[in-house]
Phi, psi and omega in degrees: 000133179280130182292133180291153182279070176228153174289160177301319180299318181295319178299315180295315179299322178295316178298320181294316182296318184272356178059036177280354184250142176267107178282161183306139175254125185278151180298121185295328179294318179298321178292318181295326178298315179295321177293323180296327181296338179290343179270131183287343185263013182295139183243161178305317183298325179294313180296315180299316182297320181294320184289314187290351172299332184245099186297323180296314180294321177304311182293326178291319179297317180295322178297315181293318181299333180264005175296159190305324185281347174255344193297136176256200180289327181245141177295148176271116186250349178222159177298323179298318179295324178297317180294317182297319182283319190255336182097158182303310187296317183291325178291321176298321178289326175297325177297321178292322177298315180298317180293318179295319182299321176303317182293328181276001183247009188274345180264162176215177175070228189300333186252003183294322180297327177293317180296322178297317179296317180295322178295313181299320179294319179297313182290319177300320180297320178296311181296318180293320181293320176297314179302316179299316180302316179291319182294326182270006177087019179248050184299328182295340180244018184297318179290328174296320179296320177305310182293321178300318178293321182296321190261352194297331183251029180297338178295326178293322177297319178297317179295322178296323177294321177298313179300315181297322180289323176296321176296314183296330181267004175083010181279337179225154180283161181286337187261044175300136177299136180303327179296325178290315179301314179297320179298321178293315181295332179275347188294168181299342179299331184288329176282326178294312180291324178297319180295318179296320177297313180302318178291319179299322179280359181059039175289152178302151187300329180300326180280323177301319180296319179296317179300317185283328193247008187287354171241004186286139176239137355285157179283145176286108183290350180265355179265094186296319177301318181295320179298315178302311184293318179297318180293321178293321176304313180295321180293319176299319180294321181298319185257007172081034175261108182121219185270348189231158178215107182224084182295352182277355181296126178262095186301317184297337181272354182285152181295330180293312179297321180291320179296328180269356179069039184255136180255188185300320183296312180295321181291326175294321177297322179297318179301316181296317180299318181293321176297320176295325184294329178296320177298316179299317180301323179286333179291327185263000000 
């Protein structure tokens, strides 16, 4: 097939407009778990029943729950044991981790390395955002921060799938320059598509806002979840977790660090945590 005389950006925009592309479909059980958490009367039996409906998700949650960073003295062999040890919210978030990991593992070949980088960045962002929430005295929203960090760049995953599908159908060549792929993934389309996906998945508005606004300037200083995710994003970029590596970023001088009242020592601890999180991401 002869490639049409259109730019890559135009091709992607056309596919999005005409809906010729199948964007990622999120695991419905993982979504129902998040919605169930909004109810104050949710019981262990309710969480357990929803999870065991999906045997594949059950096995993935147990595998993640037994990874080194969650592991206790005894292995977790049932969903009930996972809930008792980790709690409803953390098990629901493990379901999101398991579901997200599946989505980040579906490509192979030319685009696999990009998916691996995006997955490490997503998981490190989740761990870092949760840690910041706890460190800054927002323990009640720590699990929310985890999920916001995990999901904030889902638009990049959607764009990467579009690029892979355009390649598979012969619309673009296999030897796209890495700089061009990165430019596309960084473009405003990733927040636009991420927001549309978040709405399509019926995620709570607080997560939709983070997906849509994590690169928006100026940043809303009253959106604490957004501040956590943006600061972790910058820290990942400084130490090279994801698509970028810019060691010159002065984290303490950022508006996000200043709004959260964080100094050099805490920010250095955050860098160490994120580096450890990359190892965790590869373990699961």
